[in-house]
C-alpha positions as CSV (number, residue, x, y, z in Angstrom):
1,M,52.4,-72.9,-36.9
2,S,53.0,-69.5,-35.0
3,D,55.7,-67.2,-35.9
4,P,58.9,-67.8,-33.0
5,I,59.5,-64.3,-33.2
6,E,56.2,-62.6,-33.1
7,S,55.6,-65.2,-29.9
8,L,58.4,-64.1,-27.9
9,T,57.7,-60.3,-28.5
10,K,54.1,-60.8,-27.5
11,A,55.3,-62.4,-24.8
12,A,58.3,-60.0,-24.0
13,K,55.4,-57.3,-24.1
14,Q,53.6,-58.6,-21.9
15,L,56.1,-59.1,-19.4
16,L,56.7,-55.2,-19.7
17,E,52.9,-54.7,-19.0
18,I,53.2,-56.8,-16.0
19,E,56.1,-54.7,-14.5
20,Q,54.7,-51.3,-15.4
21,L,51.5,-52.5,-13.8
22,L,53.3,-53.5,-10.7
23,G,55.6,-50.5,-10.6
24,G,58.9,-52.5,-11.1
25,Q,60.7,-55.9,-11.6
26,F,58.0,-58.7,-11.9
27,T,57.5,-60.7,-8.9
28,P,54.4,-63.2,-9.4
29,S,52.1,-63.2,-6.3
30,A,50.5,-66.1,-5.1
31,V,47.7,-67.5,-7.0
32,N,44.6,-68.3,-4.5
33,S,43.3,-72.0,-5.3
34,L,41.0,-72.1,-7.7
35,P,37.7,-73.8,-7.0
36,E,35.8,-75.7,-9.6
37,V,33.8,-73.0,-11.5
38,K,30.6,-74.2,-12.8
39,L,29.5,-72.2,-16.0
40,P,25.7,-71.9,-16.2
41,A,23.4,-72.8,-19.0
42,R,22.6,-70.4,-21.7
43,T,19.3,-70.0,-23.0
44,A,19.0,-70.8,-27.0
45,A,18.0,-67.5,-27.8
46,V,21.5,-66.1,-25.8
47,A,23.5,-69.3,-26.9
48,N,22.9,-69.4,-30.3
49,L,23.3,-65.6,-31.5
50,A,25.8,-65.8,-34.1
51,P,28.6,-63.1,-33.9
52,G,27.6,-60.7,-36.0
53,D,23.8,-61.0,-34.5
54,K,25.5,-60.1,-31.0
55,S,27.3,-56.9,-32.6
56,A,24.0,-56.0,-34.2
57,A,21.9,-56.8,-30.9
58,L,24.5,-54.5,-28.5
59,D,23.9,-51.6,-31.3
60,A,20.7,-51.9,-31.6
61,M,20.7,-51.4,-27.8
62,N,22.5,-48.9,-27.7
63,Q,21.2,-46.7,-30.5
64,N,17.9,-47.3,-29.9
65,E,17.4,-46.5,-26.2
66,V,20.8,-46.2,-23.8
67,K,21.3,-43.2,-26.2
68,T,18.3,-41.7,-25.9
69,C,17.4,-42.7,-22.3
70,T,15.7,-40.3,-19.8
71,L,14.7,-42.4,-16.9
72,C,16.9,-41.0,-14.1
73,G,18.0,-37.8,-13.7
74,L,21.5,-38.6,-15.2
75,S,20.1,-37.8,-18.5
76,K,19.9,-33.7,-17.5
77,T,23.4,-33.4,-16.7
78,R,25.6,-36.0,-19.1
79,I,27.0,-35.1,-22.0
80,Q,27.2,-38.0,-23.9
81,T,26.1,-41.8,-22.8
82,V,28.8,-44.5,-22.5
83,F,27.1,-47.9,-23.7
84,G,30.7,-50.2,-23.3
85,E,32.9,-51.3,-26.0
86,G,34.8,-54.3,-26.9
87,D,34.3,-57.5,-28.3
88,P,30.6,-58.9,-28.2
89,N,31.8,-61.8,-28.5
90,A,34.5,-61.4,-24.9
91,K,35.2,-64.4,-22.6
92,L,35.9,-61.7,-20.4
93,V,33.7,-58.5,-19.3
94,F,35.1,-55.9,-17.1
95,V,32.7,-54.1,-15.3
96,G,33.0,-50.6,-13.3
97,E,30.5,-48.6,-11.8
98,G,30.0,-45.4,-13.9
99,P,31.5,-42.8,-16.4
100,G,33.9,-40.0,-15.2
101,Q,34.1,-36.9,-16.9
102,N,37.0,-38.2,-19.3
103,E,33.9,-40.9,-20.1
104,D,31.0,-38.7,-20.0
105,E,33.3,-35.8,-22.8
106,S,34.3,-38.9,-25.2
107,G,31.7,-41.4,-24.6
108,R,33.6,-44.6,-24.4
109,P,34.5,-46.3,-20.9
110,F,37.7,-46.5,-19.2
111,C,39.6,-43.6,-21.4
112,G,41.1,-41.5,-18.8
113,R,44.2,-42.4,-16.0
114,A,41.7,-45.6,-14.9
115,G,41.5,-46.2,-18.4
116,E,45.1,-46.6,-19.1
117,L,46.1,-48.4,-16.0
118,L,43.0,-51.2,-16.9
119,D,44.5,-51.3,-20.5
120,K,48.2,-52.5,-18.7
121,M,46.2,-54.6,-16.5
122,I,44.7,-56.4,-19.8
123,G,47.7,-56.2,-21.4
124,A,49.3,-58.1,-18.3
125,M,47.0,-60.6,-19.4
126,G,48.3,-60.9,-22.5
127,M,45.4,-59.7,-24.2
128,K,44.3,-56.2,-26.0
129,R,41.7,-53.8,-24.9
130,S,39.9,-55.2,-28.1
131,D,39.9,-58.8,-27.3
132,V,37.5,-57.7,-24.1
133,F,34.3,-56.0,-23.1
134,I,34.0,-53.4,-20.4
135,C,31.4,-51.5,-19.4
136,N,29.7,-49.8,-16.6
137,V,26.7,-50.5,-14.0
138,V,25.5,-46.4,-15.1
139,K,25.7,-45.7,-18.4
140,C,25.9,-41.7,-17.6
141,R,28.2,-39.9,-15.3
142,P,27.0,-39.0,-11.8
143,P,27.5,-35.4,-11.2
144,E,31.1,-34.4,-9.4
145,N,31.8,-38.7,-10.0
146,R,29.9,-39.6,-7.0
147,N,28.3,-43.0,-6.5
148,P,25.8,-44.3,-8.5
149,M,22.3,-43.5,-6.5
150,S,19.9,-46.5,-6.2
151,N,16.9,-45.3,-8.3
152,E,20.4,-44.7,-11.1
153,V,21.3,-48.0,-10.9
154,E,17.9,-49.3,-11.0
155,A,17.4,-47.1,-14.2
156,C,20.2,-48.3,-15.9
157,W,20.5,-52.4,-14.7
158,P,18.4,-54.1,-17.5
159,Y,20.6,-52.7,-19.9
160,L,23.2,-54.4,-17.9
161,M,21.8,-57.3,-17.8
162,R,21.2,-57.5,-21.3
163,Q,24.5,-56.6,-22.3
164,L,25.6,-59.4,-20.1
165,Q,23.0,-62.0,-22.0
166,I,24.0,-61.0,-25.1
167,I,27.3,-61.5,-24.7
168,A,27.3,-64.3,-22.6
169,P,31.1,-64.0,-21.1
170,K,33.0,-66.9,-19.3
171,V,34.3,-64.7,-16.3
172,I,33.4,-61.3,-15.3
173,V,35.6,-59.1,-13.2
174,T,33.9,-56.6,-11.3
175,M,35.8,-53.5,-10.3
176,G,35.0,-51.8,-6.9
177,N,32.6,-51.8,-4.4
178,P,29.6,-50.3,-6.0
179,A,29.9,-52.9,-9.2
180,T,30.7,-55.5,-6.8
181,Q,28.1,-55.0,-4.6
182,K,25.1,-54.7,-7.0
183,L,26.5,-57.7,-9.0
184,L,26.8,-59.8,-6.3
185,Q,23.7,-58.5,-4.1
186,T,25.8,-58.3,-1.0
187,K,27.2,-55.4,1.4
188,K,30.4,-57.0,2.0
189,G,33.4,-54.4,1.3
190,I,36.0,-55.3,-1.6
191,T,38.3,-55.8,0.6
192,G,37.2,-59.2,2.2
193,L,35.8,-60.0,-1.5
194,R,38.8,-59.6,-3.7
195,G,40.4,-62.7,-5.0
196,N,37.9,-64.9,-4.3
197,W,35.2,-66.2,-6.8
198,Q,31.7,-65.6,-6.7
199,P,29.1,-66.7,-8.5
200,L,26.7,-64.4,-10.5
201,P,23.2,-64.2,-8.9
202,E,20.3,-65.1,-11.0
203,L,19.5,-61.6,-11.8
204,A,18.4,-62.5,-15.4
205,D,17.7,-65.8,-17.5
206,S,21.1,-67.3,-18.5
207,I,23.6,-65.3,-16.6
208,G,23.5,-66.9,-13.2
209,G,26.1,-68.6,-12.1
210,T,28.7,-66.9,-14.4
211,P,32.2,-66.6,-12.1
212,V,32.7,-63.5,-11.1
213,M,36.3,-62.4,-9.7
214,P,35.9,-59.0,-7.6
215,T,38.9,-57.2,-7.8
216,F,40.1,-52.9,-6.9
217,H,39.3,-50.7,-9.2
218,P,42.1,-49.0,-11.0
219,S,41.3,-45.5,-9.9
220,Y,41.5,-47.0,-6.1
221,L,45.0,-48.3,-7.9
222,L,46.0,-45.3,-8.8
223,R,45.4,-43.4,-5.4
224,N,47.2,-46.5,-3.6
225,Y,49.5,-47.4,-5.8
226,T,51.4,-49.6,-3.2
227,P,53.0,-53.1,-3.9
228,Q,50.6,-54.7,-1.9
229,A,47.4,-53.3,-3.6
230,R,49.1,-54.2,-7.3
231,S,50.3,-57.2,-6.5
232,E,47.1,-58.5,-4.8
233,V,45.3,-57.0,-8.3
234,W,48.0,-59.2,-10.4
235,S,46.8,-62.0,-8.6
236,D,43.3,-61.8,-9.1
237,L,44.0,-61.3,-12.8
238,K,46.1,-64.4,-12.5
239,Q,43.3,-66.7,-11.6
240,V,41.3,-65.0,-14.3
241,M,43.2,-66.0,-16.6
242,T,43.8,-69.7,-15.5
243,V,39.6,-69.7,-15.7
244,L,39.9,-68.7,-19.3
245,G,42.9,-71.1,-20.2
246,L,45.8,-68.4,-20.8
247,D,49.5,-69.1,-20.3
248,L,50.5,-67.8,-17.2
249,P,53.8,-65.7,-17.6
250,K,57.0,-67.5,-16.6
251,D,58.6,-66.4,-13.6
252,K,61.6,-64.0,-14.0
């Protein structure tokens, strides 16, 4: 039986993080109606990986392939590759477009101001950063933080596909236009896509059909920290919580 004090403390911490995310008093936004989401069938090679095997497979890819990758010009300008981090058995994967300066220097995804906001988003969902997996479409920083070019995305694409195959998440959250448009194979913008469930196309064996929730990138929120934008992101996250079976916080 869980400790009631511990449960209350966790709930209070979650509400505090929700208020920090929304920039003030917690006022929940309406949750869009949820369509029935059918999860894809997993191939045996992926579905039967034991937890330790998933961790080992990701580590081997990182150490033996990504860290030494020279498939595109970004390898000449990077400081470090940024493979991604988190729980290899995560039910939820966040995907951004590419590393920035802080990530390039540290080798960790989302560790600057945008990362602090992403941590608040995850905390508002009642989870910790270590409970999810966070990665980017490209694993090296594009100079001046520009959007990745098509050849750079194509060079990194097999790495992202294999990450998703190994982790086999229940839900993917794409953040911003580049990650959303590439993973959903669409030219439609994030403003029109966010808040609406999309099935992942058959991009690789065993991951087609995975529910994808597009939302704004934390960097966008930092530039547009309006009540409407924050409320929209919180609405998106609450839909993800519902599909993952996480308890929604009670209204204040």
